[in-house]
Backbone bond lengths (Angstrom), bond angles and torsions (degrees), N, CA, C in turn:
res aa  C-N    CA-C-N  psi(-1)  N-CA   C-N-CA  omega(-1)  CA-C   N-CA-C  phi
1 M - - - 1.466 - - 1.530 109.74 -
2 L 1.327 115.28 139.03 1.462 119.43 179.41 1.522 110.92 -71.55
3 S 1.336 115.77 149.91 1.458 120.12 172.42 1.521 108.40 -70.20
4 N 1.330 117.12 165.13 1.462 120.21 179.54 1.520 111.81 -57.98
5 K 1.324 116.12 -39.87 1.464 120.31 -179.91 1.519 110.54 -64.58
6 Q 1.336 116.90 -44.85 1.461 121.01 179.07 1.526 111.33 -64.41
7 L 1.331 115.60 -38.17 1.462 121.23 178.84 1.523 110.47 -61.26
8 L 1.324 115.99 -46.55 1.459 121.02 -178.67 1.526 111.24 -66.70
9 E 1.325 116.61 -41.08 1.463 120.33 179.73 1.525 111.47 -66.43
10 K 1.331 116.58 -30.88 1.461 121.19 -177.40 1.522 112.18 -77.21
11 Y 1.324 118.09 -39.42 1.457 120.64 -168.82 1.529 116.54 -112.34
12 L 1.329 118.45 -14.11 1.467 119.15 -176.37 1.521 111.81 -100.48
13 R 1.311 115.63 152.90 1.456 121.73 176.87 1.528 109.73 -77.91
14 H 1.291 116.31 133.83 1.467 119.92 -176.85 1.531 109.98 -112.41
15 D 1.319 114.89 63.09 1.464 118.95 176.73 1.525 108.15 -126.62
16 K 1.311 118.21 -131.72 1.461 120.61 -175.16 1.524 113.30 -90.63
17 K 1.338 117.85 18.92 1.468 120.69 -176.94 1.528 112.71 -81.30
18 F 1.315 117.54 -12.57 1.460 120.73 -178.26 1.523 110.35 -114.47
19 P 1.346 117.16 150.74 1.462 127.51 3.93 1.526 111.39 -71.34
20 H 1.343 115.82 152.21 1.461 120.22 -177.06 1.525 110.85 -70.01
21 L 1.328 115.52 167.36 1.474 118.74 -175.41 1.519 113.82 -96.07
22 W 1.348 118.36 -1.93 1.459 119.51 -179.41 1.526 111.21 -68.22
23 C 1.323 115.57 148.49 1.467 120.97 -178.97 1.532 110.99 -65.88
24 P 1.323 117.92 153.66 1.469 120.30 173.53 1.536 110.29 -57.50
25 G 1.333 116.17 129.84 1.459 120.09 179.19 1.511 114.87 87.19
26 C 1.331 117.86 0.56 1.466 121.25 179.14 1.524 110.40 -64.52
27 G 1.321 116.73 145.21 1.458 120.52 179.98 1.515 114.22 -81.20
28 N 1.341 117.97 -8.40 1.460 120.21 -176.33 1.525 112.72 -63.26
29 G 1.324 116.65 -34.71 1.454 119.72 177.75 1.519 111.91 -64.50
30 T 1.319 116.34 -36.52 1.467 121.15 177.14 1.524 110.61 -63.92
31 I 1.331 116.35 -41.74 1.466 120.27 179.32 1.527 110.46 -65.70
32 L 1.323 117.30 -44.57 1.458 120.72 177.68 1.523 110.76 -58.52
33 H 1.319 116.83 -42.87 1.464 121.19 178.91 1.524 110.18 -60.66
34 A 1.329 117.18 -43.97 1.465 121.15 179.46 1.529 111.17 -63.52
35 I 1.324 117.13 -39.35 1.468 120.83 177.61 1.527 110.40 -61.28
36 L 1.333 116.56 -45.72 1.471 120.75 -178.81 1.527 111.07 -65.76
37 L 1.330 117.27 -39.20 1.465 120.38 177.06 1.531 110.98 -61.89
38 A 1.336 116.30 -42.01 1.463 120.70 -179.76 1.524 111.01 -65.82
39 I 1.322 116.57 -43.76 1.465 120.96 179.10 1.520 110.68 -61.78
40 D 1.327 116.13 -42.40 1.463 119.96 -179.44 1.525 111.48 -67.32
41 A 1.326 116.40 -37.44 1.470 120.24 179.28 1.526 111.14 -63.76
42 I 1.332 116.57 -36.89 1.458 120.76 179.04 1.524 110.80 -74.90
43 G 1.332 115.50 -32.18 1.461 119.62 -179.22 1.514 113.97 90.19
44 L 1.333 116.80 24.86 1.462 119.89 179.01 1.523 110.84 -70.35
45 K 1.320 115.71 142.09 1.466 120.44 174.47 1.528 109.08 -82.96
46 K 1.322 116.21 151.96 1.464 120.25 -175.71 1.527 112.15 -61.06
47 D 1.331 116.96 -36.26 1.458 119.96 -179.31 1.520 113.21 -74.60
48 E 1.322 116.58 -8.47 1.463 120.96 178.12 1.524 112.03 -89.45
49 I 1.336 116.58 -3.73 1.458 121.90 -173.63 1.525 110.70 -115.27
50 A 1.319 115.79 140.15 1.465 121.52 169.62 1.525 107.52 -126.77
51 M 1.323 116.49 125.50 1.458 120.75 178.98 1.530 108.90 -112.04
52 I 1.325 114.98 125.74 1.460 122.07 -176.25 1.525 109.13 -118.19
53 S 1.323 117.12 140.72 1.473 119.65 177.09 1.520 110.19 -140.70
54 G 1.322 114.64 165.38 1.452 121.35 173.90 1.518 109.90 -103.94
55 I 1.338 116.22 -137.94 1.461 121.59 -177.85 1.524 109.52 -110.02
56 G 1.305 116.58 146.02 1.464 122.23 179.78 1.511 109.73 129.83
57 C 1.309 116.81 -177.26 1.467 120.70 -179.26 1.522 111.12 -59.34
58 S 1.329 117.05 -42.86 1.470 120.62 178.71 1.523 111.21 -65.14
59 G 1.328 116.30 -27.39 1.449 121.28 -176.65 1.513 114.46 -64.08
60 R 1.329 116.85 -14.29 1.460 120.01 179.36 1.529 112.27 -83.77
61 T 1.319 117.79 -9.89 1.465 120.63 -175.34 1.532 113.33 -54.80
62 P 1.348 119.61 -47.56 1.468 118.88 -178.48 1.531 114.14 -62.60
63 V 1.325 116.79 -20.20 1.463 119.94 -179.57 1.526 111.15 -60.26
64 Y 1.325 116.91 -31.90 1.463 121.00 -170.62 1.518 114.21 -95.96
65 V 1.333 117.86 -13.95 1.470 119.32 -174.82 1.523 111.38 -98.96
66 D 1.309 115.94 146.38 1.465 122.10 -177.38 1.524 110.92 -93.29
67 F 1.347 115.66 55.01 1.463 122.61 176.46 1.525 108.28 -113.92
68 N 1.330 116.35 -176.51 1.463 119.79 163.10 1.524 105.83 -71.03
69 T 1.321 118.10 125.51 1.464 119.84 -173.83 1.523 111.48 -134.71
70 L 1.319 114.45 154.86 1.461 121.05 178.07 1.526 108.42 -148.06
71 H 1.327 115.83 122.53 1.464 122.66 178.72 1.523 106.57 -104.71
72 T 1.336 117.09 109.32 1.460 120.91 -169.73 1.531 111.98 -106.46
73 T 1.315 115.62 -171.82 1.466 121.58 -179.20 1.529 111.41 -78.83
74 H 1.316 115.35 167.08 1.461 121.84 -172.99 1.528 111.20 -62.91
75 G 1.345 115.04 123.99 1.456 121.13 176.30 1.513 115.67 81.63
76 R 1.328 117.26 -1.78 1.469 119.95 -172.91 1.531 113.09 -107.58
77 A 1.321 118.27 9.18 1.468 120.20 -176.33 1.527 111.87 -59.09
78 V 1.324 117.88 -43.51 1.464 121.19 -179.32 1.525 110.77 -65.77
79 A 1.324 117.50 -36.89 1.464 120.87 179.77 1.533 110.58 -65.01
80 F 1.323 117.28 -46.85 1.460 121.02 177.50 1.531 110.19 -62.81
81 A 1.325 116.49 -42.60 1.461 121.06 -178.64 1.523 111.18 -63.53
82 T 1.335 116.76 -36.49 1.462 120.77 178.15 1.525 110.76 -61.86
83 G 1.321 116.46 -46.10 1.459 120.50 178.40 1.519 111.97 -61.28
84 L 1.329 115.70 -42.28 1.462 120.21 179.84 1.528 111.19 -64.67
85 K 1.331 116.79 -43.65 1.459 121.01 -179.16 1.523 111.27 -64.07
86 L 1.316 117.27 -39.35 1.462 120.58 178.44 1.527 111.17 -67.81
87 A 1.337 116.35 -36.09 1.463 120.31 179.94 1.521 112.22 -73.11
88 K 1.337 115.90 -35.24 1.463 120.27 -178.73 1.525 109.59 -139.66
89 P 1.321 118.16 79.84 1.472 122.15 -175.21 1.521 114.75 -61.14
90 S 1.323 117.89 -20.21 1.466 120.57 -177.86 1.527 112.99 -70.06
91 L 1.329 117.28 -18.73 1.465 120.62 -179.00 1.527 111.73 -72.54
92 H 1.326 115.37 143.40 1.459 121.43 168.71 1.531 106.84 -86.71
93 V 1.313 116.51 105.20 1.469 121.36 -174.36 1.527 110.11 -95.28
94 I 1.324 115.29 123.54 1.467 122.17 178.12 1.527 107.74 -115.13
95 V 1.323 116.25 124.89 1.459 121.34 178.71 1.523 108.61 -109.71
96 V 1.326 117.25 120.47 1.463 120.34 178.09 1.529 108.66 -109.20
97 M 1.339 115.05 131.14 1.460 120.77 -176.01 1.514 110.25 -144.11
98 G 1.321 115.85 155.60 1.449 120.75 170.21 1.521 109.90 -87.86
99 D 1.328 116.45 173.30 1.468 119.58 -178.54 1.520 112.04 -65.13
100 G 1.334 117.34 -38.36 1.462 119.91 177.62 1.510 111.48 -71.88
101 D 1.317 116.28 -43.85 1.462 122.82 179.24 1.515 110.98 -58.40
102 A 1.334 116.75 -41.48 1.465 121.56 -175.09 1.517 113.44 -81.60
103 S 1.335 117.31 -39.37 1.470 118.86 -167.58 1.521 114.42 -112.68
104 A 1.333 118.63 -6.13 1.465 120.16 175.37 1.523 108.69 -101.31
105 I 1.318 118.63 -94.50 1.464 120.76 -179.33 1.528 111.75 -63.73
106 G 1.340 116.80 -28.01 1.461 120.09 -179.70 1.514 114.89 -96.70
107 G 1.311 117.53 5.35 1.458 120.96 -174.91 1.514 113.90 -60.09
108 N 1.330 116.58 -38.68 1.461 120.65 -179.62 1.527 111.08 -62.60
109 H 1.341 116.28 -44.26 1.467 120.11 179.62 1.532 110.60 -65.45
110 L 1.320 116.22 -38.34 1.459 120.38 -178.10 1.521 111.69 -63.20
111 I 1.323 117.42 -49.53 1.463 119.22 -175.20 1.528 111.49 -67.02
112 H 1.326 117.20 -32.76 1.467 118.37 -179.31 1.522 111.86 -78.13
113 A 1.318 117.88 -28.41 1.472 120.10 172.47 1.526 109.49 -66.12
114 C 1.320 116.86 -39.06 1.468 121.01 175.32 1.526 110.27 -61.48
115 R 1.312 115.68 -46.46 1.466 121.85 -177.72 1.519 111.53 -62.06
116 R 1.330 117.11 -40.25 1.470 121.47 -177.72 1.527 112.13 -76.22
117 N 1.319 117.00 -23.91 1.471 122.04 -176.87 1.525 111.71 62.04
118 I 1.329 115.78 51.63 1.464 121.84 176.49 1.521 108.74 -77.93
119 D 1.310 116.84 137.22 1.463 121.97 -174.60 1.527 111.86 -75.58
120 M 1.316 116.30 84.05 1.462 121.72 172.40 1.521 108.92 -153.33
121 T 1.316 115.54 166.84 1.462 121.09 -174.62 1.520 110.35 -114.96
122 A 1.319 116.09 121.48 1.467 121.86 176.32 1.524 109.12 -101.78
123 I 1.318 115.99 124.75 1.461 121.18 176.72 1.529 107.14 -114.22
124 I 1.323 115.42 114.57 1.466 120.91 -174.62 1.519 109.95 -102.79
125 Y 1.319 116.30 116.71 1.460 122.87 177.44 1.533 107.16 -83.09
126 N 1.304 117.50 100.92 1.464 120.69 -175.70 1.526 110.42 -100.65
127 N 1.333 115.02 97.11 1.469 119.63 176.80 1.532 111.72 -107.22
128 S 1.333 115.91 11.62 1.475 123.03 171.91 1.519 114.39 64.82
129 I 1.342 117.26 23.56 1.463 119.44 -175.62 1.529 109.26 -161.71
130 Y 1.310 117.17 158.87 1.466 120.93 166.26 1.524 106.92 -87.01
131 G 1.323 115.70 92.48 1.454 119.90 -171.16 1.518 114.94 -71.90
132 M 1.332 117.43 -42.92 1.462 120.47 -172.79 1.520 112.95 -77.05
133 T 1.338 117.29 -31.10 1.463 120.01 -171.16 1.522 114.31 -96.22
134 G 1.333 117.19 8.33 1.458 118.00 172.83 1.510 117.08 127.18
135 G 1.322 118.54 0.00 1.458 119.77 175.50 1.510 115.07 89.70
136 Q 1.334 117.79 26.46 1.462 120.27 175.35 1.536 109.50 -70.26
137 Y 1.334 116.37 154.19 1.463 117.72 178.30 1.528 109.54 -72.96
138 S 1.319 115.69 150.65 1.464 122.35 -176.74 1.530 109.31 -117.45
139 P 1.338 118.45 179.02 1.467 119.77 178.32 1.522 114.03 -65.48
140 T 1.342 118.30 -10.53 1.464 119.31 179.08 1.529 112.81 -112.25
141 T 1.321 117.91 5.68 1.465 120.23 177.33 1.531 109.35 -62.75
142 P 1.318 118.34 126.72 1.470 120.20 -177.55 1.527 112.80 -58.40
143 Y 1.310 114.78 150.88 1.466 121.47 176.67 1.529 109.94 -58.17
144 H 1.311 116.35 128.51 1.468 125.93 179.50 1.530 113.75 77.55
145 A 1.336 118.50 -1.65 1.465 119.97 175.37 1.530 108.89 -70.44
146 K 1.313 116.76 153.50 1.454 121.68 -176.87 1.529 111.69 -97.53
147 A 1.339 114.37 148.57 1.458 122.16 177.29 1.528 107.26 -151.07
148 T 1.333 116.74 173.11 1.473 118.33 -179.60 1.520 111.60 -63.80
149 T 1.323 117.00 -27.90 1.464 120.96 177.90 1.524 111.97 -101.94
150 A 1.313 116.53 12.03 1.466 122.11 175.54 1.528 107.10 -147.88
151 T 1.324 115.37 64.78 1.467 120.08 -174.13 1.516 113.06 -67.81
152 H 1.312 117.49 -20.82 1.466 121.18 177.90 1.528 112.00 -104.05
153 G 1.317 116.13 9.35 1.464 120.48 179.37 1.522 112.01 109.03
154 N 1.312 116.19 138.29 1.463 122.30 -179.07 1.529 110.66 -71.96
155 I 1.325 117.13 130.20 1.464 120.30 -179.60 1.530 112.21 -107.00
156 E 1.353 116.78 6.75 1.462 120.51 176.71 1.531 109.54 -94.95
157 R 1.313 116.30 139.96 1.461 120.42 176.55 1.529 109.44 -73.50
158 P 1.316 117.69 133.97 1.467 119.59 -175.88 1.528 112.87 -80.58
159 F 1.320 114.98 154.37 1.464 120.82 169.64 1.520 109.60 -68.78
160 D 1.325 115.90 144.32 1.459 121.96 162.17 1.520 104.38 -96.85
161 L 1.338 117.87 100.72 1.456 121.48 -171.70 1.526 112.67 -60.50
162 A 1.323 116.26 -41.06 1.460 119.32 -179.76 1.532 110.69 -61.85
163 E 1.316 116.81 -42.76 1.460 120.30 178.64 1.529 111.15 -67.25
164 L 1.327 116.05 -36.19 1.462 120.87 179.18 1.525 111.33 -60.82
165 V 1.337 116.81 -50.14 1.474 119.55 -177.64 1.529 111.84 -72.53
166 K 1.338 116.47 -29.42 1.466 119.12 174.18 1.524 109.99 -61.08
167 T 1.312 115.93 -48.98 1.459 121.27 -178.38 1.523 111.60 -65.03
168 A 1.350 116.57 -33.97 1.465 120.99 -178.98 1.524 112.38 -74.28
169 G 1.341 117.35 -15.31 1.454 119.25 173.54 1.509 117.16 115.00
170 A 1.323 118.99 7.91 1.466 120.18 176.89 1.527 109.67 -57.79
171 T 1.330 116.70 137.32 1.466 119.35 -175.34 1.524 113.56 -92.81
172 F 1.326 117.04 -7.21 1.466 120.98 170.52 1.520 107.33 -141.15
173 V 1.313 116.10 121.75 1.469 121.60 179.38 1.513 108.67 -133.05
174 A 1.309 116.16 128.90 1.459 121.11 178.60 1.520 109.62 -141.49
175 R 1.337 114.81 159.35 1.466 119.08 178.40 1.517 109.29 -144.23
176 S 1.322 114.56 142.02 1.461 121.07 175.67 1.525 108.41 -150.75
177 T 1.316 116.46 -169.46 1.461 121.52 179.22 1.525 109.10 -134.35
178 T 1.306 116.15 169.17 1.463 119.96 177.39 1.529 111.68 -77.35
179 Y 1.329 117.83 -6.05 1.475 120.93 170.68 1.524 109.83 -77.85
180 H 1.320 116.74 -40.43 1.465 122.69 -174.43 1.531 109.87 -91.59
181 V 1.327 116.85 68.71 1.465 121.80 -170.84 1.525 112.17 -64.35
182 R 1.321 118.21 -42.94 1.470 119.99 -179.51 1.521 111.20 -64.54
183 Q 1.321 116.03 -43.13 1.466 119.40 177.33 1.525 110.20 -62.58
184 L 1.317 116.87 -44.71 1.458 121.82 -179.19 1.524 110.82 -59.07
185 T 1.316 117.12 -46.43 1.465 121.40 179.61 1.522 110.75 -60.62
186 N 1.316 116.98 -43.49 1.460 121.55 179.92 1.522 111.59 -64.44
187 L 1.326 117.22 -39.78 1.465 121.08 179.85 1.528 111.28 -67.98
188 I 1.322 117.34 -39.79 1.469 120.43 177.79 1.527 110.13 -64.93
189 E 1.323 116.25 -39.92 1.462 120.33 177.70 1.536 110.62 -60.21
190 K 1.330 116.82 -46.29 1.467 120.63 179.14 1.529 110.98 -64.59
191 A 1.330 116.40 -37.58 1.466 120.07 179.22 1.528 111.29 -64.88
192 L 1.322 116.69 -40.24 1.468 120.70 179.75 1.522 111.82 -66.49
193 L 1.310 116.95 -31.14 1.460 121.44 -179.01 1.530 112.57 -84.11
194 H 1.324 117.20 -14.87 1.463 121.32 -176.62 1.522 111.00 -73.43
195 K 1.325 117.18 137.13 1.463 122.32 176.19 1.524 108.60 -90.41
196 G 1.326 115.98 105.43 1.457 121.38 -176.93 1.520 109.88 136.60
197 F 1.328 116.12 -175.18 1.459 119.87 -177.98 1.525 109.85 -81.21
198 S 1.320 116.40 116.09 1.460 121.51 -178.37 1.520 110.30 -114.79
199 V 1.310 115.84 142.02 1.469 122.03 -179.33 1.517 109.25 -128.74
200 V 1.324 115.48 129.95 1.463 121.21 171.53 1.523 107.48 -119.34
201 E 1.318 115.52 112.71 1.466 120.44 175.68 1.530 107.86 -89.89
202 V 1.328 115.91 128.09 1.463 120.67 -179.94 1.526 109.31 -115.98
203 I 1.327 115.89 114.81 1.468 119.92 174.39 1.524 106.72 -76.73
204 T 1.317 115.28 114.03 1.457 120.24 -174.89 1.523 110.60 -125.62
205 H 1.316 115.54 167.06 1.459 119.97 -172.53 1.531 112.01 -105.47
206 C 1.305 114.69 140.76 1.463 122.92 174.34 1.527 107.27 -128.75
207 P 1.330 117.62 86.27 1.458 119.90 -177.67 1.522 113.37 -67.52
208 T 1.332 116.79 -21.17 1.464 120.12 -174.82 1.517 112.99 -75.80
209 T 1.339 117.59 -53.54 1.462 119.05 -174.07 1.530 114.32 -105.98
210 F 1.340 117.54 -21.05 1.461 119.28 176.93 1.525 111.65 -102.88
211 G 1.304 116.90 -53.24 1.459 120.82 -173.47 1.514 114.41 -59.55
212 R 1.311 117.92 -47.37 1.475 119.58 -175.44 1.523 112.80 -67.89
213 R 1.333 117.48 -18.74 1.470 120.14 176.29 1.522 112.09 -90.52
214 N 1.346 115.85 -10.45 1.456 119.56 -173.57 1.531 112.69 -128.72
215 K 1.326 115.91 39.59 1.462 124.47 172.40 1.540 113.04 61.50
216 M 1.332 115.96 27.78 1.467 121.65 173.64 1.527 107.11 -134.99
217 P 1.323 117.26 72.86 1.466 121.50 -167.13 1.522 116.29 -78.68
218 D 1.324 118.62 -1.66 1.464 119.25 -178.72 1.527 109.81 -140.09
219 P 1.343 117.23 159.55 1.467 121.00 -177.12 1.525 113.99 -59.43
220 V 1.320 117.79 -38.63 1.461 120.87 -177.97 1.525 110.96 -61.32
221 T 1.321 116.43 -44.52 1.466 120.86 178.91 1.522 110.89 -61.90
222 M 1.341 115.79 -40.78 1.455 119.53 -178.50 1.529 111.63 -68.77
223 V 1.323 117.32 -39.76 1.461 120.70 179.09 1.531 110.42 -65.79
224 K 1.323 117.38 -38.76 1.465 120.59 175.93 1.526 110.65 -62.79
225 W 1.329 115.74 -37.22 1.471 120.75 177.18 1.527 110.19 -62.70
226 E 1.333 117.70 -41.38 1.464 121.56 177.36 1.523 110.48 -60.85
227 K 1.312 115.96 -41.82 1.468 120.30 179.24 1.526 110.78 -62.04
228 E 1.325 116.91 -41.57 1.462 121.85 -175.24 1.527 113.15 -71.32
229 I 1.338 117.62 -33.47 1.464 119.45 -174.75 1.530 112.90 -88.89
230 A 1.333 117.71 -12.35 1.466 121.06 -175.53 1.528 111.47 -82.83
231 V 1.321 115.32 130.87 1.463 121.78 177.46 1.527 108.39 -127.15
232 P 1.339 118.78 121.20 1.471 120.38 178.19 1.522 111.23 -58.64
233 I 1.319 116.41 144.21 1.465 122.24 -177.31 1.523 111.83 -55.35
234 E 1.335 117.31 -36.91 1.458 120.97 -179.41 1.534 111.64 -62.93
235 K 1.328 115.22 -39.24 1.460 120.66 178.83 1.521 111.28 -75.46
236 A 1.334 116.29 -38.55 1.468 121.07 -176.87 1.524 112.08 -62.92
237 K 1.328 117.22 -29.77 1.463 120.89 -179.43 1.528 112.26 -61.77
238 N 1.309 116.87 -24.98 1.472 121.30 -177.67 1.531 112.80 -104.11
239 M 1.331 116.59 10.45 1.465 120.75 -179.32 1.522 110.75 -104.29
240 K 1.310 115.81 151.40 1.449 121.88 178.29 1.532 109.69 -80.15
241 P 1.336 118.51 155.44 1.466 121.60 -179.65 1.525 113.19 -53.82
242 E 1.332 116.18 -39.53 1.466 118.69 -179.64 1.526 111.97 -68.26
243 E 1.323 116.86 -27.81 1.463 120.59 177.38 1.524 111.79 -73.58
244 L 1.330 115.94 -24.85 1.462 120.99 -179.59 1.521 112.80 -91.76
245 E 1.312 116.99 -1.53 1.464 121.11 178.95 1.533 109.58 -60.82
246 G 1.332 116.35 125.93 1.463 120.88 -179.74 1.520 114.25 81.05
247 K 1.331 116.83 3.29 1.460 121.50 179.59 1.532 109.99 -106.50
248 I 1.341 116.22 167.88 1.458 121.38 171.81 1.526 108.55 -125.45
249 T 1.322 116.35 143.57 1.456 121.23 178.28 1.523 108.91 -91.10
250 T 1.327 116.54 131.77 1.462 120.54 -177.54 1.530 110.78 -118.14
251 G 1.324 115.01 159.27 1.460 121.26 -178.86 1.510 110.49 113.57
252 I 1.324 116.73 -163.61 1.462 121.87 177.66 1.524 108.41 -84.15
253 L 1.323 116.86 117.39 1.460 122.45 -176.37 1.527 112.40 -96.83
254 V 1.342 116.37 -28.98 1.466 122.19 176.85 1.522 107.99 -144.47
255 E 1.313 116.52 137.18 1.465 121.24 172.74 1.517 107.45 -153.73
256 K 1.332 116.08 107.15 1.452 120.35 -178.22 1.532 109.61 -148.52
257 E 1.314 115.66 162.89 1.458 121.31 -179.17 1.528 109.67 -109.93
258 L 1.332 116.13 128.02 1.460 122.93 174.40 1.526 108.29 -139.12
259 P 1.318 119.45 161.03 1.462 120.87 178.29 1.531 111.61 -55.09
260 E 1.325 115.30 136.64 1.476 120.77 -177.61 1.519 110.05 -91.92
261 Y 1.310 116.66 139.74 1.464 123.13 -170.31 1.530 113.51 -61.11
262 C 1.333 117.52 -50.12 1.465 121.14 -175.29 1.527 111.37 -63.12
263 E 1.327 116.95 -38.96 1.457 120.47 178.48 1.532 110.75 -64.47
264 Q 1.316 116.95 -41.20 1.458 120.62 178.00 1.533 110.94 -66.14
265 Y 1.321 115.33 -39.59 1.465 120.94 -179.94 1.531 110.45 -62.95
266 E 1.339 116.41 -44.74 1.462 120.66 179.57 1.533 111.58 -66.07
267 E 1.318 116.67 -34.54 1.460 120.44 178.12 1.526 110.67 -64.83
268 I 1.317 116.86 -40.12 1.470 120.52 176.83 1.532 110.05 -60.94
269 I 1.330 116.32 -42.76 1.468 120.32 179.17 1.527 110.94 -62.67
270 R 1.337 116.65 -43.80 1.464 120.32 179.64 1.531 111.04 -61.47
271 Q 1.317 115.96 -43.66 1.465 119.59 -179.28 1.531 111.46 -65.18
272 R 1.327 116.54 -40.42 1.458 120.12 179.47 1.524 111.61 -66.80
273 M 1.352 116.31 -37.52 1.466 120.46 178.74 1.532 110.62 -66.38
274 K 1.344 117.45 -40.26 1.458 121.42 176.86 1.529 110.61 -61.36
275 K 1.320 115.16 -43.61 1.466 120.21 -179.57 1.521 110.38 -64.72
276 A 1.346 116.35 -39.87 1.462 120.47 179.71 1.530 110.97 -65.17
277 K 1.336 117.45 -38.80 1.472 121.47 179.29 1.517 110.75 -65.98
278 R 1.343 116.03 -40.64 1.463 119.33 178.73 1.534 110.42 -63.27
279 G 1.335 115.56 -38.21 1.468 119.49 178.59 1.511 112.29 -67.21
280 T 1.324 117.90 -34.01 1.465 122.53 179.69 1.525 110.84 -68.13
281 K 1.350 116.36 -39.50 1.469 120.77 -179.29 1.522 111.47 -65.09
282 K 1.328 115.09 -32.11 1.477 118.29 177.86 1.517 111.25 -65.89
C-alpha cells in the first residue's frame, strides 16, 4: 500500500488547486482520501476513471484529482454521468454529490439511475445541510435540527437516503461515516467493483454550518457523534425499532446482480446492426 504522501503525489493535481477551499475540520477530505485508497487498492489507472460532480462543497472534489473530470450544474451530476457512461462504457464513472445536490434538485436523476441500473458509483456526502450556500436545511437535515432557514428547528421529516436508493432499485447500497475510515474505504472499493448502479452514503461532518448551530461546534465533537449513532448492519438486525431510533445502520445494505443498462443498450444496437446488414444483402 502506498504511503499517504505517495498516494497524494500519484492521484492529485499539483498545480494551483491548493490549498483546498474546504473548511478546517471538514469531512470531505476524509472521503476523498478513502476514494483514493479504494482506487489504488483496485489498481485502476487514472485514464480509466471519470469523476463527475455537481455544485456544493462535495462538488469541488474533481478539481483536485488527476482523472478525467467534469464539474456540472447543480443536481445534474448523475445526468451528465449517464451520458458519459453510455458514450464510453469502458470508463469507471464516479459521481460525487452532496445530500442536497443528490436528493433535492437532483433527486429525479438519482432515482432513475437506480431504476436503470447503470454501471457507475455514486458517493453521497451527507452532512445534513447546504454547507456552501449558507447553511439552509436540506432533505436530510434531522427533524428539529437548526439551519439558517430553520432557525427554530426543522419541521420536515428527513429522507433516509440509503432506504430511498434501495427502494428505487440500486443494486449495491452501503453506508458509513467519516469516523469509520477503514470501513468506508472498503465499501467504496466494493462499490467500484460492483457491476450496476452502486451508492455509498457517507455521513460526514460540517462543523461550520451544521455543527455550530446544533451544539456540536467542532470537528472532534461531530466525529464522536458519528461514532455514537452508527450501528453495524449485523448488530442492527437483532435490535428493536425503538433501539434504533436516532441511529444509522452502516455496512452493505443491498448487494444483488441484475442486468446492467449499458450492456443491454449495446446489445440492442448490435442486433439492429445485424438486422440492417441482412436487409442490405437482400
